[in-house]
MDTraj code that builds the backbone (N, CA, C; nanometers):
import mdtraj as md
import numpy as np

residues = "VAL THR LEU ASP ASN LEU ASP GLU GLU ALA LEU VAL LYS ILE LEU ALA GLU PRO LYS ASN ALA ILE LEU LYS GLN TYR ARG LYS ILE LEU SER MET GLU GLY VAL GLY VAL THR PHE ASP PRO ALA ALA VAL LYS ALA ILE ALA ARG LYS ALA LEU GLU ARG GLY THR GLY ALA ARG GLY LEU ARG ALA VAL ILE GLU GLU VAL MET CYS ASP VAL MET PHE ASP ILE PRO SER ARG PRO ASP VAL ARG GLU VAL VAL VAL THR LEU GLU SER ILE ASN ASP GLY ILE PRO PRO LEU LEU ILE LEU ALA ALA GLU PRO LYS GLN LYS LYS GLU ALA".split()
xyz = np.array([
    [0.0845, -0.1172, 0.0000],
    [0.0000, 0.0000, 0.0000],
    [0.0891, 0.1235, 0.0000],
    [0.0612, 0.2154, -0.0930],
    [0.1361, 0.3399, -0.1023],
    [0.0478, 0.4543, -0.0543],
    [0.1037, 0.5364, 0.0330],
    [0.0309, 0.6530, 0.0818],
    [0.0922, 0.7782, 0.0222],
    [0.0067, 0.8677, -0.0244],
    [0.0548, 0.9951, -0.0770],
    [0.0572, 1.0972, 0.0357],
    [0.1518, 1.1902, 0.0271],
    [0.1566, 1.2989, 0.1244],
    [0.0343, 1.3880, 0.1066],
    [-0.0095, 1.4457, 0.2164],
    [-0.1215, 1.5389, 0.2108],
    [-0.0749, 1.6699, 0.1497],
    [-0.1613, 1.7315, 0.0701],
    [-0.1264, 1.8618, 0.0129],
    [-0.1896, 1.9723, 0.0980],
    [-0.1630, 2.0966, 0.0598],
    [-0.2117, 2.2113, 0.1369],
    [-0.3637, 2.2099, 0.1504],
    [-0.4319, 2.1789, 0.0421],
    [-0.5789, 2.1771, 0.0439],
    [-0.6319, 2.0739, 0.1435],
    [-0.5693, 1.9565, 0.1469],
    [-0.6118, 1.8523, 0.2403],
    [-0.5883, 1.8957, 0.3850],
    [-0.4763, 1.9623, 0.4104],
    [-0.4477, 2.0090, 0.5459],
    [-0.5459, 2.1178, 0.5890],
    [-0.5849, 2.2049, 0.4959],
    [-0.6851, 2.3079, 0.5266],
    [-0.8163, 2.2409, 0.5677],
    [-0.8551, 2.1364, 0.4962],
    [-0.9780, 2.0637, 0.5305],
    [-0.9667, 1.9992, 0.6682],
    [-0.8498, 1.9434, 0.6986],
    [-0.8283, 1.8807, 0.8292],
    [-0.8403, 1.9846, 0.9412],
    [-0.7944, 2.1055, 0.9151],
    [-0.8033, 2.2128, 1.0148],
    [-0.9473, 2.2522, 1.0448],
    [-1.0331, 2.2482, 0.9436],
    [-1.1651, 2.3096, 0.9570],
    [-1.2843, 2.2143, 0.9574],
    [-1.2749, 2.1002, 0.8914],
    [-1.3962, 2.0234, 0.8644],
    [-1.4348, 1.9134, 0.9632],
    [-1.3428, 1.8349, 1.0167],
    [-1.3876, 1.7267, 1.1057],
    [-1.4622, 1.7798, 1.2284],
    [-1.5396, 1.6920, 1.2895],
    [-1.6168, 1.7307, 1.4082],
    [-1.5252, 1.7881, 1.5170],
    [-1.4072, 1.7299, 1.5329],
    [-1.3132, 1.7750, 1.6359],
    [-1.1956, 1.8524, 1.5749],
    [-1.2213, 1.9261, 1.4675],
    [-1.1169, 2.0022, 1.3983],
    [-1.0491, 2.1007, 1.4940],
    [-0.9211, 2.1243, 1.4713],
    [-0.8424, 2.2112, 1.5592],
    [-0.9029, 2.3513, 1.5683],
    [-0.9449, 2.4075, 1.4558],
    [-1.0020, 2.5426, 1.4589],
    [-1.1297, 2.5455, 1.5428],
    [-1.2105, 2.4416, 1.5320],
    [-1.3333, 2.4333, 1.6116],
    [-1.3006, 2.4221, 1.7604],
    [-1.1928, 2.3518, 1.7924],
    [-1.1524, 2.3382, 1.9326],
    [-1.1155, 2.4742, 1.9915],
    [-1.0400, 2.5534, 1.9166],
    [-1.0035, 2.6867, 1.9650],
    [-1.1268, 2.7750, 1.9810],
    [-1.2203, 2.7658, 1.8870],
    [-1.3438, 2.8450, 1.8985],
    [-1.4206, 2.8071, 2.0249],
    [-1.4281, 2.6780, 2.0517],
    [-1.5015, 2.6295, 2.1690],
    [-1.4341, 2.6748, 2.2981],
    [-1.3031, 2.6598, 2.3064],
    [-1.2299, 2.6987, 2.4274],
    [-1.2477, 2.8478, 2.4550],
    [-1.2300, 2.9301, 2.3522],
    [-1.2425, 3.0743, 2.3721],
    [-1.3869, 3.1160, 2.3993],
    [-1.4826, 3.0431, 2.3429],
    [-1.6235, 3.0771, 2.3681],
    [-1.6583, 3.0600, 2.5156],
    [-1.5878, 2.9714, 2.5842],
    [-1.6113, 2.9535, 2.7278],
    [-1.5699, 3.0773, 2.8071],
    [-1.4873, 3.1612, 2.7480],
    [-1.4474, 3.2883, 2.8096],
    [-1.5292, 3.4046, 2.7536],
    [-1.6279, 3.3737, 2.6681],
    [-1.7097, 3.4779, 2.6073],
    [-1.6395, 3.5505, 2.4948],
    [-1.5419, 3.4844, 2.4341],
    [-1.4614, 3.5453, 2.3283],
    [-1.4763, 3.4634, 2.2006],
    [-1.4957, 3.5331, 2.0885],
    [-1.5000, 3.4667, 1.9593],
    [-1.3602, 3.4604, 1.9000],
    [-1.3432, 3.3748, 1.8018],
    [-1.2146, 3.3690, 1.7314],
    [-1.2415, 3.3524, 1.5828],
    [-1.1685, 3.4288, 1.5032],
    [-1.1785, 3.4215, 1.3581],
    [-1.0405, 3.3908, 1.3026],
    [-1.0346, 3.2909, 1.2175],
    [-0.9113, 3.2592, 1.1466],
    [-0.9292, 3.3070, 1.0034],
    [-0.8536, 3.4081, 0.9652],
    [-0.8570, 3.4592, 0.8283],
    [-0.8278, 3.3425, 0.7335],
    [-0.9024, 3.3296, 0.6214],
    [-0.8768, 3.2199, 0.5278],
    [-0.7307, 3.2126, 0.4819],
    [-0.6672, 3.3273, 0.4628],
    [-0.5256, 3.3275, 0.4233],
    [-0.4387, 3.2721, 0.5360],
    [-0.4775, 3.2971, 0.6603],
    [-0.4029, 3.2441, 0.7747],
    [-0.4157, 3.0924, 0.7814],
    [-0.5347, 3.0416, 0.7534],
    [-0.5561, 2.8966, 0.7557],
    [-0.4673, 2.8294, 0.6509],
    [-0.4611, 2.8880, 0.5317],
    [-0.3735, 2.8331, 0.4275],
    [-0.2276, 2.8407, 0.4697],
    [-0.1905, 2.9495, 0.5363],
    [-0.0518, 2.9655, 0.5815],
    [-0.0163, 2.8625, 0.6887],
    [-0.1118, 2.8286, 0.7752],
    [-0.0895, 2.7246, 0.8762],
    [-0.0593, 2.5929, 0.8063],
    [-0.1410, 2.5589, 0.7072],
    [-0.1207, 2.4350, 0.6321],
    [0.0141, 2.4368, 0.5600],
    [0.0470, 2.5492, 0.4994],
    [0.1732, 2.5625, 0.4254],
    [0.2932, 2.5441, 0.5182],
    [0.2849, 2.6038, 0.6371],
    [0.3947, 2.5925, 0.7334],
    [0.4146, 2.4477, 0.7771],
    [0.3049, 2.3777, 0.8009],
    [0.3146, 2.2367, 0.8397],
    [0.3781, 2.1550, 0.7273],
    [0.3433, 2.1873, 0.6029],
    [0.4047, 2.1188, 0.4886],
    [0.5538, 2.1479, 0.4804],
    [0.5904, 2.2752, 0.4968],
    [0.7314, 2.3145, 0.4886],
    [0.8147, 2.2456, 0.5959],
    [0.7563, 2.2247, 0.7111],
    [0.8268, 2.1580, 0.8208],
    [0.8310, 2.0066, 0.8023],
    [0.7495, 1.9580, 0.7103],
    [0.7433, 1.8142, 0.6874],
    [0.6671, 1.7409, 0.7963],
    [0.5849, 1.8131, 0.8710],
    [0.5121, 1.7517, 0.9819],
    [0.3704, 1.7098, 0.9448],
    [0.3228, 1.7535, 0.8303],
    [0.1895, 1.7154, 0.7852],
    [0.0817, 1.7532, 0.8846],
    [-0.0224, 1.6705, 0.8920],
    [-0.1378, 1.7000, 0.9772],
    [-0.1001, 1.7057, 1.1247],
    [-0.0030, 1.6259, 1.1653],
    [0.0380, 1.6248, 1.3067],
    [0.0962, 1.7587, 1.3499],
    [0.1529, 1.8322, 1.2560],
    [0.2163, 1.9590, 1.2892],
    [0.1242, 2.0792, 1.2880],
    [-0.0005, 2.0607, 1.2481],
    [-0.0935, 2.1737, 1.2397],
    [-0.1144, 2.2400, 1.3757],
    [-0.1358, 2.1588, 1.4778],
    [-0.1602, 2.2131, 1.6119],
    [-0.0395, 2.2940, 1.6607],
    [0.0812, 2.2461, 1.6349],
    [0.2020, 2.3168, 1.6794],
    [0.2116, 2.4549, 1.6152],
    [0.1766, 2.4644, 1.4870],
    [0.1816, 2.5936, 1.4177],
    [0.0828, 2.6909, 1.4823],
    [-0.0373, 2.6446, 1.5102],
    [-0.1388, 2.7308, 1.5718],
    [-0.0981, 2.7689, 1.7143],
    [-0.0453, 2.6727, 1.7887],
    [-0.0078, 2.7002, 1.9276],
    [0.0999, 2.8074, 1.9375],
    [0.1905, 2.8118, 1.8413],
    [0.2942, 2.9154, 1.8415],
    [0.2320, 3.0548, 1.8409],
    [0.1214, 3.0686, 1.7701],
    [0.0546, 3.1984, 1.7570],
    [-0.0429, 3.2229, 1.8722],
    [-0.1092, 3.1196, 1.9176],
    [-0.2192, 3.1354, 2.0132],
    [-0.1802, 3.1190, 2.1600],
    [-0.0614, 3.0710, 2.1885],
    [-0.0225, 3.0401, 2.3264],
    [-0.0401, 3.1601, 2.4196],
    [0.0169, 3.2735, 2.3852],
    [0.0070, 3.3918, 2.4713],
    [-0.1370, 3.4403, 2.4830],
    [-0.2095, 3.4363, 2.3722],
    [-0.3497, 3.4797, 2.3728],
    [-0.4314, 3.3923, 2.4675],
    [-0.4119, 3.2619, 2.4587],
    [-0.4879, 3.1694, 2.5430],
    [-0.4568, 3.1922, 2.6914],
    [-0.3347, 3.2313, 2.7209],
    [-0.2954, 3.2589, 2.8585],
    [-0.3563, 3.3898, 2.9083],
    [-0.3595, 3.4909, 2.8212],
    [-0.4037, 3.6251, 2.8606],
    [-0.5556, 3.6430, 2.8658],
    [-0.6283, 3.5730, 2.7815],
    [-0.7730, 3.5947, 2.7679],
    [-0.8492, 3.5886, 2.9005],
    [-0.8244, 3.4914, 2.9879],
    [-0.9027, 3.4877, 3.1123],
    [-0.8899, 3.6143, 3.1976],
    [-0.7805, 3.6863, 3.1844],
    [-0.7625, 3.8086, 3.2635],
    [-0.7939, 3.9351, 3.1837],
    [-0.8539, 3.9180, 3.0657],
    [-0.8867, 4.0322, 2.9794],
    [-1.0367, 4.0364, 2.9515],
    [-1.1171, 4.0878, 3.0445],
    [-1.2620, 4.0921, 3.0226],
    [-1.3035, 4.1876, 2.9109],
    [-1.2108, 4.2697, 2.8622],
    [-1.2424, 4.3651, 2.7562],
    [-1.2342, 4.3045, 2.6161],
    [-1.1789, 4.1841, 2.6031],
    [-1.1613, 4.1221, 2.4712],
    [-1.2896, 4.0510, 2.4293],
    [-1.3363, 4.0806, 2.3082],
    [-1.4565, 4.0173, 2.2536],
    [-1.4251, 3.9179, 2.1419],
    [-1.3162, 3.9438, 2.0676],
    [-1.2854, 3.8615, 1.9500],
    [-1.1344, 3.8580, 1.9304],
    [-1.0855, 3.7424, 1.8875],
    [-0.9458, 3.7251, 1.8487],
    [-0.9460, 3.6970, 1.6991],
    [-0.8647, 3.7708, 1.6244],
    [-0.8571, 3.7517, 1.4796],
    [-0.7148, 3.7101, 1.4437],
    [-0.7020, 3.5876, 1.3941],
    [-0.5717, 3.5361, 1.3517],
    [-0.5557, 3.5696, 1.2041],
    [-0.4529, 3.6484, 1.1740],
    [-0.4297, 3.6965, 1.0379],
    [-0.3130, 3.6231, 0.9725],
    [-0.2971, 3.6475, 0.8452],
    [-0.1832, 3.5922, 0.7714],
    [-0.0523, 3.6358, 0.8362],
    [-0.0461, 3.7619, 0.8782],
    [0.0750, 3.8148, 0.9414],
    [0.1027, 3.7462, 1.0751],
    [-0.0021, 3.7041, 1.1430],
    [0.0161, 3.6305, 1.2686],
    [0.0937, 3.5018, 1.2434],
    [0.0598, 3.4340, 1.1361],
    [0.1229, 3.3059, 1.1048],
    [0.2606, 3.3257, 1.0422],
    [0.2690, 3.4119, 0.9427],
    [0.3947, 3.4271, 0.8686],
    [0.5001, 3.5091, 0.9413],
    [0.4570, 3.6136, 1.0122],
    [0.5527, 3.7086, 1.0692],
    [0.5575, 3.7072, 1.2217],
    [0.4758, 3.6241, 1.2842],
    [0.4762, 3.6165, 1.4296],
    [0.4111, 3.7348, 1.4990],
    [0.3348, 3.8142, 1.4235],
    [0.2632, 3.9277, 1.4823],
    [0.1449, 3.8718, 1.5620],
    [0.1272, 3.9161, 1.6860],
    [0.0163, 3.8619, 1.7657],
    [-0.1183, 3.8814, 1.6955],
    [-0.2118, 3.7894, 1.7190],
    [-0.3459, 3.8062, 1.6625],
    [-0.4075, 3.9378, 1.7088],
    [-0.4995, 3.9893, 1.6266],
    [-0.5709, 4.1116, 1.6627],
    [-0.6697, 4.0810, 1.7745],
    [-0.6794, 4.1711, 1.8690],
    [-0.7774, 4.1580, 1.9759],
    [-0.8811, 4.2673, 1.9573],
    [-1.0054, 4.2271, 1.9364],
    [-1.1160, 4.3211, 1.9224],
    [-1.1729, 4.3429, 2.0624],
    [-1.1732, 4.4680, 2.1042],
    [-1.2163, 4.5001, 2.2396],
    [-1.3612, 4.5469, 2.2426],
    [-1.4256, 4.5211, 2.3546],
    [-1.5642, 4.5636, 2.3749],
    [-1.5661, 4.7047, 2.4310],
    [-1.6759, 4.7744, 2.4077],
    [-1.6927, 4.9077, 2.4650],
    [-1.6979, 4.8982, 2.6174],
    [-1.7633, 4.7933, 2.6666],
    [-1.7701, 4.7693, 2.8109],
    [-1.7248, 4.6268, 2.8374],
    [-1.6413, 4.6059, 2.9401],
    [-1.5934, 4.4705, 2.9705],
    [-1.7084, 4.3765, 3.0051],
    [-1.6915, 4.2500, 2.9680],
    [-1.7924, 4.1504, 3.0036],
    [-1.7827, 4.1221, 3.1532],
    [-1.8932, 4.0830, 3.2107],
    [-1.8971, 4.0533, 3.3536],
    [-1.8444, 3.9126, 3.3767],
    [-1.7610, 3.8967, 3.4783],
    [-1.7122, 3.7640, 3.5155],
    [-1.8261, 3.6876, 3.5814],
    [-1.8405, 3.5600, 3.5447],
    [-1.9436, 3.4772, 3.6054],
    [-1.9004, 3.4396, 3.7467],
    [-1.9940, 3.4479, 3.8379],
    [-1.9663, 3.4081, 3.9761],
    [-1.9676, 3.2565, 3.9843],
    [-1.8757, 3.2000, 4.0604],
    [-1.8676, 3.0541, 4.0732],
    [-1.9589, 3.0035, 4.1818],
])
top = md.Topology()
chain = top.add_chain()
for i, resn in enumerate(residues, 1):
    res = top.add_residue(resn, chain, resSeq=i)
    for name in ("N", "CA", "C"):
        top.add_atom(name, md.element.get_by_symbol(name[0]), res)
traj = md.Trajectory(xyz[None], top)
């Protein structure tokens, strides 16, 4: 049996389409903090391209995203003013932090 390497298009589908897709996981995690997340289509392609360039294929997709999202995921719980995180092409290619869309009024913390 011969297996072909996944191409960029296949990796983009893996990022977005399965029930437990990585992008959906990030949306779910951030939604628990009342924050939305948008991955620019060009950024999604860049994530796939980076995984291909590294030779890591589908297994490397999460690592590429984590490089960009690690600080954001750490900071969000202490930032009640953040409403949306936007991951751009520049976030992936140039290491520029994702855009944070702020609310006019901070969201209220839920009492435990």
